[in-house]
C-alpha positions in Angstrom: -18.4 15.9 22.4 -15.4 15.8 20.1 -15.1 12.9 17.7 -11.6 11.7 17.1 -11.0 9.3 14.2 -8.8 6.4 14.8 -5.4 6.7 13.0 -4.2 3.4 11.7 -0.5 2.4 11.6 1.1 0.8 8.6 1.3 -2.5 10.7 -2.5 -2.3 11.4 -3.1 -1.7 7.7 -1.0 -4.6 6.7 -2.8 -6.8 9.2 -6.1 -5.9 7.7 -4.8 -6.7 4.2 -3.4 -10.0 5.4 -6.6 -11.1 7.0 -8.6 -10.3 3.8 -10.6 -7.6 5.4 -9.9 -5.2 2.5 -10.0 -7.7 -0.3 -12.9 -6.2 -2.1 -12.0 -2.6 -1.5 -9.8 -0.3 -3.6 -8.1 1.6 -0.7 -4.9 3.2 0.3 -3.6 4.4 3.7 -3.1 8.2 3.8 -1.9 9.9 7.0 -3.3 7.1 9.1 -6.7 7.0 7.4 -8.0 4.3 5.1 -9.3 6.1 2.0 -11.2 4.7 -1.0 -9.5 5.3 -4.3 -11.4 6.9 -7.2 -12.1 4.6 -10.1 -10.0 5.2 -13.1 -11.6 6.8 -16.1 -10.5 6.0 -19.6 -8.1 9.0 -20.0 -6.5 8.3 -16.6 -5.9 4.6 -17.5 -4.7 5.4 -21.0 -2.2 8.2 -20.1 -0.8 6.6 -17.0 -0.3 3.3 -18.9 1.4 5.1 -21.8 3.7 7.1 -19.5 4.6 3.8 -17.6 5.6 2.2 -20.9 7.5 5.2 -22.1 9.4 5.7 -18.8 10.2 1.9 -18.6 11.8 2.0 -22.1 13.5 5.4 -21.5 15.1 4.5 -18.1 15.8 0.9 -18.8 17.7 -0.8 -16.0 18.5 2.6 -14.3 15.2 2.6 -12.4 12.1 0.5 -11.7 8.8 1.9 -12.9 5.9 0.7 -10.8 2.4 1.4 -11.9 -0.3 1.6 -9.2 1.8 -0.2 -6.5 2.2 0.7 -2.9 5.0 2.8 -1.4 5.6 2.8 2.3 6.1 6.2 3.9 6.9 7.1 7.6 3.9 9.3 8.0 1.4 6.5 8.5 0.9 6.4 4.7 1.0 3.7 2.1 -0.4 5.4 -1.0 -0.5 3.8 -4.4 0.8 6.4 -6.8 -0.2 6.0 -10.5 3.6 5.7 -11.2 6.6 5.5 -8.9 10.1 5.6 -10.3 12.2 3.7 -7.8 15.7 2.3 -7.3 15.9 -1.1 -9.1 16.3 -3.3 -6.0 14.9 -6.4 -7.5 14.0 -9.1 -5.0 14.5 -6.8 -2.0 10.9 -5.6 -2.8 9.7 -9.0 -1.7 10.3 -7.9 1.9 9.1 -4.3 1.7 7.5 -1.8 -0.7 9.8 1.1 -1.7 10.6 3.5 1.1 11.2 7.3 0.5 15.0 6.7 0.2 14.2 4.2 -2.7 12.0 6.6 -4.6 13.3 9.0 -7.3 9.8 10.5 -8.0 6.1 9.8 -8.0 3.4 10.7 -10.5 -0.4 11.0 -10.1 -2.8 11.4 -13.0 -5.8 13.4 -11.8 -9.2 14.2 -13.0 -11.8 13.3 -10.3 -9.1 12.8 -7.7 -7.5 16.2 -8.4 -8.4 17.8 -5.0 -7.0 14.8 -3.1 -3.9 14.6 -5.2 -3.2 18.3 -5.1 -3.6 18.6 -1.3 -3.6 15.4 0.8 -1.1 13.5 -1.4 1.0 16.6 -2.1 1.5 17.1 1.7 2.1 13.4 2.4 4.8 13.1 -0.4 6.5 16.4 0.7 6.5 15.4 4.4 8.0 12.0 3.5 10.8 13.7 1.6 9.9 12.4 -1.9 12.3 14.6 -4.0 9.9 15.1 -6.9 6.2 14.9 -7.4 4.7 15.1 -10.9 0.9 15.8 -10.9 -0.8 15.5 -14.3 -4.0 17.6 -14.4 -6.1 15.8 -17.0 -8.6 18.6 -17.0 -6.1 21.2 -18.2 -3.6 18.9 -19.8 -0.8 20.3 -17.6 2.2 18.6 -15.9 2.8 20.2 -12.5 6.2 19.4 -11.2 6.9 19.9 -7.5 10.5 19.7 -6.2 12.6 20.2 -3.1 10.4 19.0 -0.2 10.6 21.1 2.9 8.3 20.0 5.7 4.8 19.5 4.3 5.4 21.7 1.3 7.6 21.6 -1.9 10.0 24.5 -2.5 9.5 24.8 -6.2 6.6 24.3 -8.6 6.6 24.3 -12.4 3.5 24.1 -14.6 4.2 22.8 -18.0 2.1 22.2 -21.1 4.9 21.6 -23.6 8.7 21.5 -23.8 11.0 19.0 -22.0 11.9 18.2 -18.5 14.8 16.3 -16.9 14.1 14.6 -13.6 16.3 15.5 -10.7 17.6 11.9 -10.3 18.5 11.7 -14.0 19.6 15.2 -15.2 21.0 13.6 -18.4 17.5 12.3 -19.4 15.2 14.5 -21.3 11.5 13.8 -21.2 9.1 15.5 -23.6 6.1 16.9 -21.5 3.9 15.6 -24.4 4.9 12.0 -23.6 3.4 12.4 -20.1 0.2 14.3 -21.0 -1.0 13.9 -24.6 -1.9 11.1 -27.0 
């Protein structure tokens, strides 16, 4: 006998949220599966909060910086990246979470969730066409930058410990790697 898990749609997931079924659970929808999110450790909370503040100041009204908020993807996924840099659409987000075409790049800060973020979320973000995925490995203090999605993979990968980076969406903006990964 083969066991086949039920794959939930985004509509099913929203219905569960609206009925309160998931109120006491910290979960996200990944490729049709409802997955519990890892609790945030101190380093994760600190660095993601600092990066959020820095990017908000740096980008100003050019982009919205959303910390730990859902994004809606066409591959039965509604993850909550640690940071999503999105088009500043204001009140339009009252009717929907950002879609792939609204997203400049996403960031995940990873320690205990590194395996999930480097595999499951990596493939989900690439498949959805998110142009850029920044993965901060808190264990090694590295910023891993994935760019140019192609199917379920990214075409390029850079691993940075220092220096500067410019996001694809804002080539005129220079971001010190240290602002994303160190105190």
